C-alpha positions in Angstrom: 0.0 0.0 0.0 1.2 3.5 -0.9 1.7 5.1 2.6 2.3 8.6 1.1 -1.0 8.4 -0.8 -2.7 7.2 2.4 -1.3 10.0 4.5 -2.1 12.7 1.9 -5.6 11.4 1.6 -6.6 10.6 5.2 -4.1 12.5 7.3 -1.4 11.3 9.7 -3.6 8.7 11.3 -4.4 7.1 8.0 -7.8 6.0 9.2 -11.1 6.8 7.3 -14.2 7.8 9.1 -16.7 5.0 9.9 -18.7 3.8 6.9 -22.0 5.2 8.3 -20.5 8.7 8.4 -19.0 8.4 5.0 -22.4 7.3 3.6 -24.1 10.2 5.4 -21.7 12.6 3.8 -22.0 11.0 0.4 -25.8 11.3 0.5 -25.5 15.0 1.1 -23.0 15.4 -1.7 -25.2 13.5 -4.1 -27.9 16.2 -3.7 -25.5 19.2 -3.7 -25.5 21.6 -6.6 -21.7 21.8 -6.4 -21.2 18.1 -7.1 -19.7 18.2 -10.6 -20.1 14.8 -12.2 -19.2 16.0 -15.7 -15.6 16.3 -14.7 -13.1 13.4 -14.4 -9.8 15.2 -15.0 -7.6 12.7 -13.1 -8.3 9.7 -15.3 -6.1 10.7 -18.3 -4.5 13.8 -17.0 -0.8 14.0 -16.5 1.0 15.7 -13.6 1.6 15.4 -9.9 -2.0 16.2 -8.8 -3.6 13.7 -11.2 -1.1 11.0 -10.2 -1.7 11.7 -6.5 -5.5 11.3 -7.0 -5.0 8.0 -8.9 -2.7 6.8 -6.1 -5.3 7.7 -3.5 -8.1 6.0 -5.4 -6.0 2.9 -5.6 -5.4 2.9 -1.9 -9.1 3.4 -1.3 -9.7 0.4 -3.6 -7.2 -1.7 -1.7 -8.9 -0.8 1.6 -12.2 -1.9 0.1 -14.1 1.2 1.3 -17.0 2.4 -0.7 -20.3 4.3 -0.4 -23.5 3.5 -2.3 -23.9 5.4 -5.5 -20.3 6.7 -5.4 -20.1 6.6 -9.2 -22.4 9.7 -9.0 -19.9 11.6 -6.8 -17.8 13.9 -8.9 -15.6 16.8 -8.0 -16.7 19.4 -5.5 -16.9 22.7 -7.3 -16.1 24.6 -4.1 -12.8 23.0 -3.3 -11.9 20.8 -6.3 -11.7 17.6 -4.3 -12.7 14.2 -5.6 -15.8 13.5 -3.5 -15.6 9.7 -3.5 -12.3 10.2 -1.6 -13.3 13.2 0.5 -16.3 11.6 2.2 -13.9 9.2 3.9 -11.5 11.9 5.3 -11.5 12.8 9.0 -12.9 16.3 9.5 -9.8 17.7 11.3 -7.7 16.8 8.2 -10.2 18.6 6.0 -10.4 21.7 8.2 -6.6 21.9 8.3 -6.5 22.2 4.5 -9.7 24.3 4.0 -9.2 28.0 4.7 -12.6 29.3 3.5 -15.7 27.4 4.5 -18.0 30.0 3.0 -17.4 28.8 -0.5 -19.2 25.5 0.3 -23.0 25.1 -0.2 -25.0 25.9 2.9 -26.1 22.2 3.0 -22.5 20.9 3.1 -21.6 18.5 5.8 -18.2 20.3 6.2 -19.9 23.5 7.2 -22.4 21.6 9.3 -19.7 20.0 11.5 -17.1 22.8 11.6 
């Protein structure tokens, strides 16, 4: 398993949120107007960011963690994150890397818990 990808994705602890919490978050994202499903830049893109996303998705696959309907999760228009990855990230790690919560939709689970 790629430890660097795991740490970049989930933070120093490398532990995803419980499945029920990830699903709750995913359900909110599925109804959010900022969920951009028409974008899949990391699939064929080149560069460090795309490679990092592919590595993180591979780690997620190896860990066998999923949410229902995750194929309908795209990229968050507010932050540019891949939602099928983000819904599993512990909130402290997200907040440490998110300077402006106001850009998220008012229904966002990040704003709700911050």
